[in-house]
MARKOL-158440 format. One record per residue (C-alpha): chain; y, z, x. Coordinates in pm, whole numbers, plus 32768, in hexadecimal, padded with zeros to 4 digits. Each point is the difference from the previous one (the first is absolute). Layout:
! MARKOL-158440
REC  chain    py    pz    px
REC      A     Y     Z     X
...
! end
This chain:
! MARKOL-158440
REC  chain    py    pz    px
REC      A  DC96  EDE5  55FF
REC      A  7EE6  7FCD  80F5
REC      A  7F68  8153  7FA4
REC      A  8002  7FAB  7E8D
REC      A  7F50  7EB4  803E
REC      A  7EED  80A9  80CB
REC      A  7FC2  8108  7EF4
REC      A  7FF6  7EF8  7EEE
REC      A  7EFF  7F2B  80B7
REC      A  7F26  8131  8046
REC      A  800A  8067  7E95
REC      A  7F9C  7EA4  7F90
REC      A  7ED8  7FFB  80ED
REC      A  7F7B  8150  7F8B
REC      A  802E  7F9B  7E93
REC      A  7F3B  7EC4  8031
REC      A  7ED8  80B1  80A0
REC      A  7FE7  80F7  7EE3
REC      A  7FC5  7EF2  7EF5
REC      A  7EBF  7F5E  7F88
REC      A  7FC9  7E91  805C
REC      A  8093  7F1C  7EFB
REC      A  7EFE  7F0B  7F7B
REC      A  8084  7EB0  7F8E
REC      A  7F20  7F4D  7F0B
REC      A  7FFC  7E87  8020
REC      A  7F5F  7F18  7F03
REC      A  7F79  7EC0  809D
REC      A  7F75  7EDF  7F39
REC      A  7E95  7F9B  8047
REC      A  8085  7EC8  80A9
REC      A  80DA  80D2  80E9
REC      A  7EDC  80E7  8051
REC      A  7F2C  7ECD  8045
REC      A  8107  7F7D  80F2
REC      A  8005  814F  80B5
REC      A  7E85  8001  8021
REC      A  800A  7E95  8076
REC      A  8106  804C  810A
REC      A  7F39  812F  8074
REC      A  7ECD  7F20  8021
REC      A  80C0  7F09  80D8
REC      A  8067  811C  80E7
REC      A  7E93  806A  801F
REC      A  7F9B  7E99  8050
REC      A  80FC  8004  811D
REC      A  7F5B  8140  807C
REC      A  7EA6  7F58  7FE2
REC      A  7F93  80FD  7EFB
REC      A  7F52  7EFE  7F27
REC      A  7F45  80F6  7F21
REC      A  8140  80B8  7FB0
REC      A  80B0  7EB7  7FC1
REC      A  7EEF  7F8C  7F12
REC      A  801E  8146  7F3C
REC      A  8177  7FD1  7FDA
REC      A  7FE2  7E91  7FA0
REC      A  7F01  806C  7EFA
REC      A  80F4  8106  7F7C
REC      A  810E  7EF7  7FE8
REC      A  7F14  7F1C  7F3E
REC      A  7F9B  8118  7F11
REC      A  8170  8031  7FB0
REC      A  804C  7E8B  7FEC
REC      A  7EC8  7F2E  7FB4
REC      A  80C0  7EBA  8039
REC      A  807B  8061  815C
REC      A  7F92  7EC2  80B1
REC      A  808A  8068  8156
REC      A  7F32  8140  7FF2
REC      A  7EC1  7F3B  7FB4
REC      A  8050  7F0B  811A
REC      A  803F  810C  8105
REC      A  7EDB  80D5  7F8F
REC      A  7F2E  7EC8  802F
REC      A  8077  7FDC  8166
REC      A  7FC7  8171  8042
REC      A  7E9B  7FDB  7F82
REC      A  7FD2  7EC4  80CF
REC      A  8075  80B8  8138
REC      A  7F0A  8114  7FA4
REC      A  7EEF  7EF1  8002
REC      A  7FC4  802A  7E8A
REC      A  8010  7E8C  7FBA
REC      A  7F69  7FF6  7EA2
REC      A  80F2  8109  7F80
REC      A  811F  7F4C  80AA
REC      A  7FA3  7EBA  7F51
REC      A  800B  80B6  7EB1
REC      A  8163  8073  8049
REC      A  806F  7EA5  806D
REC      A  7F6E  7F73  7EBD
REC      A  80C3  8103  7F37
REC      A  813C  7F9F  80BD
REC      A  7FD0  7E94  7FA6
REC      A  7FB1  8059  7E95
REC      A  815A  8098  7FE4
REC      A  80A8  7EE5  80C2
REC      A  7F69  7EFE  80EF
REC      A  8056  806A  8161
REC      A  7FCB  7F3D  8144
REC      A  7FCD  8145  80C2
REC      A  7EEE  806C  7F0D
REC      A  7F43  7EB7  8026
REC      A  802A  8020  817A
REC      A  7F79  8163  7FF0
REC      A  7ECD  7F84  7F45
REC      A  7FD3  7EF2  8106
REC      A  8000  8107  8113
REC      A  7EFD  80CE  7F43
REC      A  7F1C  7ED3  7FD6
REC      A  802C  7FA9  816F
REC      A  7F97  8161  805F
REC      A  7EC9  7FCD  7F29
REC      A  7FBB  7EB3  80AE
REC      A  803A  7F41  7EB9
REC      A  80C5  7EE5  809D
REC      A  8001  7F1B  7ECD
REC      A  8090  8111  7F1F
REC      A  80F7  8052  8112
REC      A  8083  7E9B  800F
REC      A  800F  7FE3  7E85
REC      A  80E5  812E  7FEE
REC      A  80D7  7F7E  811C
REC      A  8033  7EC2  7F35
REC      A  8061  80D5  7ED1
REC      A  80F2  80C2  80DA
REC      A  80A7  7EBC  806D
REC      A  8003  7F7C  7E99
REC      A  80B4  813E  7F97
REC      A  80FA  7FED  8122
REC      A  8010  7EBC  80C6
REC      A  80C4  80B6  8111
REC      A  7EFD  810E  8040
REC      A  7FCE  7FBE  8172
REC      A  7EED  8104  8035
REC      A  7F15  7F3F  7F1A
REC      A  802C  7EC0  80CA
REC      A  7FC6  80C6  813F
REC      A  7EBC  8095  7F7E
REC      A  7F8A  7EAA  7F8A
REC      A  803B  7F8F  8164
REC      A  7F20  811C  8077
REC      A  7EE9  7F92  7F17
REC      A  8019  7E98  8076
REC      A  8002  8073  816B
REC      A  7EC4  80CC  7FCB
REC      A  7F54  7ED0  7F67
REC      A  806F  7F38  8134
REC      A  80DD  7F1B  7F2F
REC      A  8118  801E  80FD
REC      A  80D6  7EE4  7F7A
REC      A  8007  8099  7EA5
REC      A  8045  8154  809C
REC      A  812F  7F6F  80B2
REC      A  8077  7F65  7EB7
REC      A  7FFD  8156  7F58
REC      A  80AA  80AA  8126
REC      A  810A  7EEF  7FF0
REC      A  8042  8059  7E93
REC      A  8017  8174  804F
REC      A  80F8  7FBB  8117
REC      A  80D1  7F14  7F2A
REC      A  8037  8128  7F15
REC      A  801F  8109  8110
REC      A  8071  7F6C  814F
REC      A  7FDD  8156  80A8
REC      A  7E90  802F  7FA3
REC      A  7F7B  8067  8155
REC      A  7E94  801C  7F93
REC      A  8009  7EA0  7F71
REC      A  8088  7F76  8149
REC      A  7EEE  80B8  80BF
REC      A  7EE5  7F86  7F22
REC      A  8088  7E9D  7FEB
REC      A  8002  8002  817C
REC      A  7E94  806A  8004
REC      A  7FA5  7EE6  7F10
REC      A  80B4  7F06  80DE
REC      A  7F4B  8090  812C
REC      A  7EB3  7FCA  7F51
REC      A  8062  7E93  7FD1
REC      A  803E  7FE9  8177
REC      A  817C  7FF4  7FF5
REC      A  8050  8115  80FA
REC      A  816B  7F8D  8028
REC      A  8048  8021  7E8B
REC      A  7F46  814C  7FFE
REC      A  80DC  8088  8116
REC      A  8136  7F9A  7F3D
REC      A  7F8B  80BA  7EC9
REC      A  7F94  8138  80BF
REC      A  815C  8007  809B
REC      A  809B  7FE9  7EA4
REC      A  7F21  811E  7F8E
REC      A  807D  80ED  810F
REC      A  8168  7F98  7FC2
REC      A  7FD5  8059  7E90
REC      A  7F56  814B  8055
REC      A  8028  807F  8163
REC      A  7EFB  8110  7FC8
REC      A  7EE6  7F11  7FA4
REC      A  7F2B  805A  812D
REC      A  7ED6  7F26  7FA2
REC      A  80E3  7ECE  7FE9
REC      A  806C  8040  8168
REC      A  7E8F  8016  805E
REC      A  7FBA  7EB9  7F4D
REC      A  812B  7F5F  80A8
REC      A  7F7B  8072  8151
REC      A  7EA9  7F6A  7FBE
REC      A  8095  7EB4  7F91
REC      A  80D5  7FF0  813B
REC      A  7ED3  805C  80D5
REC      A  7F38  7EE5  7F62
REC      A  8119  7F15  8063
REC      A  7FE9  807A  8169
REC      A  813F  80D0  7FF0
REC      A  7F6D  8146  8082
REC      A  8153  808D  8064
REC      A  8087  7FC8  7EA1
REC      A  7EC0  808F  7F71
REC      A  8022  813E  80CD
REC      A  8166  802E  7F84
REC      A  7F8A  7FE5  7E98
REC      A  7EDF  80F1  8039
REC      A  80F3  80F2  80A8
REC      A  80D2  8001  7EC5
REC      A  7ED1  803B  7F22
REC      A  7F90  8126  80D6
REC      A  815F  8095  800E
REC      A  8000  800C  7E83
REC      A  7E98  807E  7FE5
REC      A  7F8E  80A1  8147
REC      A  7E99  8031  7F84
REC      A  7FD9  7E90  7FA7
REC      A  7EC2  7FC6  80C7
REC      A  7FE4  7E93  7F8F
REC      A  814C  7FAA  80A7
REC      A  7FA2  80C8  8136
REC      A  7EBE  7F39  801D
REC      A  80B6  7EB6  7FC7
REC      A  810C  8057  80FF
REC      A  7EE8  8046  80F5
REC      A  7F78  7EA1  7FC9
REC      A  8159  7F69  803E
REC      A  801F  80CD  813F
REC      A  7EA6  7F92  806F
REC      A  8068  7E97  7FC4
REC      A  812C  8048  80E0
REC      A  7F1C  808E  8113
REC      A  8083  8161  7FC9
REC      A  7EA4  8095  8010
REC      A  8071  8168  802D
REC      A  80F0  7FE4  7EDB
REC      A  7EF0  7F64  7F29
REC      A  7F07  8115  8050
REC      A  8108  8107  7FB0
REC      A  803D  7F60  7EAB
REC      A  7E8E  7FE2  7FAC
REC      A  7FD2  816A  8067
REC      A  8124  806B  7F23
REC      A  7F6B  7F45  7ED9
REC      A  7EAF  80A8  8036
REC      A  809D  8159  8015
REC      A  8081  7FC2  7EA0
REC      A  7EC5  7F57  7F7C
REC      A  7ED6  8053  80DA
REC      A  7F13  7F0A  7F55
REC      A  80EA  7ED3  8014
REC      A  7F08  7EF9  8078
REC      A  8109  7EF4  803A
REC      A  80B1  80DC  80FF
REC      A  7EB1  8059  80A2
REC      A  7FA5  7E93  8031
REC      A  815F  7FB2  807C
REC      A  7FDA  811D  80F7
REC      A  7EC5  7F50  807E
REC      A  80C9  7EBE  8025
REC      A  8105  80BA  80CC
REC      A  7EFB  8091  80EE
REC      A  7F5F  7EAA  8027
REC      A  8155  7F7B  8065
REC      A  8022  812A  80EB
REC      A  7EA5  7FA4  808B
REC      A  7F7A  815B  7FAF
REC      A  7EC2  7F7D  7F5E
REC      A  7F4E  814F  7FDE
REC      A  8122  808B  7F34
REC      A  8005  7EBF  7F36
REC      A  7E8B  8023  7FBA
REC      A  8033  8166  7F88
REC      A  8111  7F94  7F0E
REC      A  7F2A  7EE2  7F7B
REC      A  7EE0  80F1  7FC3
REC      A  80E9  80EC  7F42
REC      A  8081  7EE0  7F2D
REC      A  7EA6  7F7B  7FAA
REC      A  7F7B  815C  7FB0
REC      A  810C  801D  7EF2
REC      A  7FF3  7E95  7F8E
REC      A  7EBA  7F4A  8051
REC      A  8097  7EBF  7F72
REC      A  812F  7FF9  80E9
REC      A  7FC5  7EA6  8092
REC      A  8122  8012  80F3
REC      A  7F6D  813C  809B
REC      A  7EB9  7F4A  8046
REC      A  80C7  7EED  80AE
REC      A  80B2  8101  80D7
REC      A  7EC2  80BF  8048
REC      A  7F5B  7EBD  806C
REC      A  811C  7FC0  80F5
REC      A  7FE9  8164  8088
REC      A  7E86  7FE8  8026
REC      A  8015  7EB1  80B1
REC      A  80FD  808C  80F9
REC      A  7F14  8127  8035
REC      A  7EE4  7F07  804E
REC      A  7F47  803E  7EB8
REC      A  7FD1  7E90  7FA6
REC      A  7EF0  803C  7EFD
REC      A  80D1  8107  7F4D
REC      A  812F  7F1C  8008
REC      A  7F41  7EE0  7F62
REC      A  7F75  80E4  7EF2
REC      A  815E  8079  7FA4
REC      A  809B  7EA5  7FFB
REC      A  7EE9  7F80  7F1E
REC      A  8038  812A  7F1B
REC      A  8175  7FB5  7FF9
REC      A  7FB5  7E9A  7F9A
REC      A  7F1B  807D  7EE8
REC      A  8124  80D3  7F85
REC      A  80E1  7ED0  7FE9
REC      A  80A8  800E  8155
REC      A  7FE0  7E9A  807D
REC      A  8083  806C  8153
REC      A  7EB5  80B5  8030
REC      A  7F4B  7EB2  7FFD
REC      A  80FB  7F66  80F1
REC      A  7FBE  811D  80F6
REC      A  7E87  7FEA  7FDE
REC      A  7FE7  7E85  8018
REC      A  7F9A  7FA1  815F
REC      A  7FCE  816B  8069
REC      A  7EEB  806F  7F19
REC      A  7EAC  7F69  7FA8
! end
């Protein structure tokens, strides 16, 4: 019995190899072919092949001219390819078939990229009129109000976004920043904390949380927040620099210098870290090193007022009174009032 089974299977295998491939003809409707092209385009979007995606969306549209989802997604693919005018055309075609909040939002993003803020806001309003629960439109309106320094109105729009989507981490982060601009650091800290609870990978929210805590005098809490930001994004030179400031405030001069150095290894022309390095060496009473760092900072940014203040301090400690007075006066000209306070009573 076993021998017969083995022979039968072998015969079947040899028989199959000897035959031509059987071709099965399938007849798909244009709508079905359009769906296949559309799905293929979505896969290419996921792979960041935007040109290939656009080609497949176009194929889908040629097969189904009323395929609103294909127009919408081709519009976003064109927007992400920085072809804003062509993207707007596709969003308009989407809305011609059926008004769509996402399409109006897409147009708003295109106009924002073109620095046409009024047209951007108009389309955000249309997006909300089409779908009153479209939280992204409220969030972007908040961004526009923030940029125009209307922080109260920004907060109002972030509130609306969060009422619709209570887990909107970006809205918590930006609402916190608006509250911070209004001087309410305590409320800002609360919102930054909500942001990182909603999205534990939001590294810049941890950085913002750290800075708000540092401004409140909680340097230990700030360092913890910066640590988290850096653990998520190790090359985050902004958080490294900010952690250095918190360490300097805590009299950890060596730790501060190490952080400023790490930030500069990532971004060698980071003037903020250079000037902070000068501050650290002033605190260390190494005034020659401080002077060198001030010179590097000013060579890259001649309008860095804080660097002139620091250089004035370093020069004074090195007995260069005339040079110190010159730098403090320059700092004052650049809007650093502390420069005047240093020069008053010491300089002619």
